[in-house]
C-alpha positions as CSV (number, residue, x, y, z in Angstrom):
1,X,-45.9,-85.8,-57.3
2,X,-47.9,-87.3,-60.1
3,X,-46.3,-87.6,-63.5
4,X,-46.3,-84.2,-65.3
5,X,-47.2,-82.3,-62.1
6,X,-45.3,-79.1,-61.2
7,X,-44.0,-78.2,-57.7
8,X,-42.9,-74.7,-56.7
9,X,-40.6,-74.1,-53.7
10,X,-39.4,-70.9,-52.1
11,X,-36.1,-71.3,-50.4
12,X,-33.7,-68.9,-48.6
13,X,-30.3,-69.6,-47.0
14,X,-28.1,-66.8,-45.7
15,X,-24.6,-67.2,-44.1
16,X,-26.1,-66.2,-40.7
17,X,-28.4,-69.3,-41.0
18,X,-25.3,-71.6,-40.5
19,X,-26.2,-73.7,-43.5
20,X,-24.4,-74.2,-46.8
21,X,-25.5,-71.9,-49.6
22,X,-28.0,-73.1,-52.2
23,X,-26.0,-75.0,-54.8
24,X,-25.7,-73.7,-58.4
25,X,-28.0,-74.6,-61.2
26,X,-25.9,-77.5,-62.5
27,X,-25.7,-79.1,-59.1
28,X,-29.4,-78.7,-58.5
29,X,-30.2,-80.2,-61.9
30,X,-28.2,-83.3,-61.1
31,X,-29.6,-83.6,-57.6
32,X,-33.2,-83.4,-58.6
33,X,-32.6,-85.6,-61.7
34,X,-31.4,-88.4,-59.3
35,X,-35.0,-88.4,-57.9
36,X,-36.7,-88.3,-61.3
37,X,-37.4,-84.6,-61.2
38,X,-36.5,-81.9,-63.8
39,X,-35.6,-78.4,-62.5
40,X,-37.6,-76.2,-64.8
41,X,-36.8,-72.8,-63.2
42,X,-34.4,-71.5,-60.6
43,X,-34.3,-67.7,-60.0
44,X,-34.8,-65.0,-57.4
45,X,-38.4,-64.8,-56.3
46,X,-40.2,-61.5,-56.6
47,X,-41.8,-59.9,-53.5
48,X,-45.2,-60.5,-55.2
49,X,-44.4,-64.3,-55.6
50,X,-43.4,-64.5,-51.9
51,X,-46.6,-62.7,-50.8
52,X,-48.8,-64.8,-53.2
53,X,-47.5,-68.0,-51.7
54,X,-49.8,-67.5,-48.7
55,X,-47.2,-69.0,-46.5
56,X,-46.5,-67.4,-43.1
57,X,-42.9,-68.7,-43.4
58,X,-42.5,-67.1,-46.8
59,X,-43.9,-63.8,-45.6
60,X,-41.3,-63.8,-42.8
61,X,-38.5,-64.2,-45.4
62,X,-39.3,-60.8,-46.7
63,X,-39.2,-59.2,-43.2
64,X,-35.6,-58.2,-43.7
65,X,-35.6,-56.7,-47.2
66,X,-32.0,-57.9,-47.8
67,X,-32.9,-61.6,-47.6
68,X,-32.8,-63.2,-51.1
69,X,-35.5,-65.8,-51.7
70,X,-35.0,-68.4,-54.5
71,X,-37.9,-69.8,-56.5
72,X,-37.5,-73.4,-57.7
73,X,-40.0,-74.9,-60.1
74,X,-39.8,-78.7,-60.6
75,X,-41.5,-81.2,-62.8
């Protein structure tokens, strides 16, 4: 990313995925800071945000309505 640029990521991890859960805000802050990034926002994504992403993967995340999707915004 260019200095001052913003990146947005939609992530989703459920126990049935066999992966560790998304770390808490403090851990995410530290992990991204090690790579020169600032975590600006971390929260549950709205269905409209998932749909607006235009990503076929993101759309599949909302197929089961009980799947939580986390929005991460980095700078």
